[in-house]
N, C-alpha and C positions, 0 to 999 in steps of 0.2 A: 504494500500500500504506500503510495507516494504521498509525502506530506508537504504542505506549503510552508515556506520559511516562517510565517507568522504563527504557525501552529506547533512550533517546537516547545517542549516543556523542559525548563531548567529546574533542577532540584532546589527548592527553597532552602536557604541557610537560616540559622537561628535569627539573625538580624533582619531577615526578610519577612518574618511572620508576626502575627499579633502577640501581645503579651500573654494571652491565655495559651497560645500554641508554643510560645517560648518556654513556659512552665512545663508543658507536656514534653517538649524536646528534652528539657533538663531531666525529667523523670525517666524518660526512655533511655537517655544516655547513662544515667545512674544504674538502671536495672539491666540494660543489655550491653552497655559499653559503647553504644552507637545509636544513632537515629537512622533506622533503615530508610533508604531512599524512597520507597513507596509510601511509608508513613509520612515522611517529610513532604512528599508531593500532595498528600491529603491536606496539608496545612495551607494550601492555596485558599481553602475555605476557612473562615474564622471558627466554624463550628463542626466541620466535617470530621476532623481527626478525633476530637473528643467524643463525638457521637458514635463514630465507628468503634473506638476502643471500648466504650461502654457496652456496645452491642457484642463485640467479639469476646469480651470477658464476662458475659452473662452466665448465670448458672445453667448447667445442662446435666442430663443423665449420662452423657457419653464420657468415656474415659479420654485421657489425653491421646492415647494411642489410636482410639477410634476416630477422634477428631483429625488427627494427622492423616489417617487413611482417607477420610473424606476430602481433606484439603488436597491430597495428591491426586485423587480421582478427578475432582472437579477442575483442578488446574490443568490436568492433562486433556480433558475433554475441551476445555476452553482455550487451550494452546497458550497458556501464560508461563513463559520461561522464568520470569522473576519468581512467581509463587512456587513453581516446581523446584527451583533451586533452594528457596528458603525452606520449603517443607520437606525436601529430601534431607536437609541438615537437621531440621527439627524432628523428623521421623526417626532418624538415627539416634538422636538424643533421647527419644522416648522408646527405644528398644528395637526398632527395625534394623535389619541389615541392609546394605546397599541393594543386594539382590531382591530382598522383599519389597523395597520401595519401587523397584522397577516392575516387579510382578503386580503390585497394586496399581501402578500407572497403566499397566496393560489390561486391567479390569478384573483381576482375580487375586485370591490369596489362599492358594491350596494348602499352605502351611498352617492355616487356622480356619476351621469350618465356619465359625461364627463371624469372623472378620470377612471371610469370603462372601457370605450372604450380605453383609453390610456394603462391601465394595461393589458387588453386582447391583444392589438396590440403588446405591448412590449414582453409579454410572448410568443406569437406566433412567433414573429420575432426572439427572442433569441433561442427558441427551434429549429426552422426551418432554422436557419442561414440566416435570412433576408427575407425568403419567408413567406408570410402571406396569409391566405385564403381570398377569395373574400368577404365573409361575414364580416370577421374581418376588412378588409380595408374599406368596405362600412360603417360599424358602426363607424369607426375612423373618416371618413370624415363627416358623419351625426352628430357626436358629436361636430363638429366645427373645427376640425383640418384640416390642409392644406398640400399641397405637401411640402412646406417649413418645416412644423412640422415633416414630415417623416424624412427629412434630420437631423433635430436637435435631434429627438429621436434616430436615428441610431448612431449619434455621442455620445450621452449619453450612449447608450448600449456599444459601443466600449470602452469608458472611463471605465465603470465598469468591462468589461471583462478583461481588463489589470490587474486591482487590484485583481479580483477574481482568475485569473490564477496565479499571483505571490504568493498570499497567499496559494492557493491549492498546489503549488509546495514547498514553503518554510516552511509552517506551523509554522510561528513565533507566539509567544504568543499573545493572544487577550487581548488588554489593554482597553477594553470598557466593560460595563455590558453585560453579555451574552444574546443574543436574545433567547426568549422562543422557545423551539422546537415545530414544528407543530404536531397536533394530527393526 
C-alpha cells in the first residue's frame, strides 16, 4: 500500500504528548523499561492511550497464556508484524516455546487440547467477524470453556484488533525482536 508523504506517522516522544500521556509514558517506562512505539503512537490522542490501557488491563477469566495465544492468532490473521513480534516475546515469557508460538500462529496447538480449541475458536471468530462454525463452538465448549469464556475471548480479540489496525495503518517501527515468518 503506497502512502502519501503527509500520511507518515512519526512516533511521538514524551515532549510531544499531553501531560496526562507524559505521566503514562513515565509509568510505562518504569514498568517495562521502555515506551513501546505502538503505545506511544496511541498518544496522538489525549485520551486514547489511557482508555486503551484501561481496556487491555481489565479483569478476565482467561489466563495470561490464553491471552497471549489469542493475541498471536488475531495478529496473524490481521497481518500485524508489530503485534506478532511483541506477542511472540510475551508468549515466550508466559511459557510458550518458539515452536509453539509458530504453531499457534498457524491456527492450532496440538501440544495442549484445551488451548487448541481456544486457538481454533479465536481464528474462526477473527476471520469470520464473530461467526464460528458449529463444530468449532462445540469443540470450544467440550474443551471446558463456557458462555462467559466466549465473552472474554471476544473482548480479547477486540483488544488486539485495535492495536493490529493502528499498526497496519501507521507502520511505526517495530521495537521488539522480529517474529519469524511462517513457512
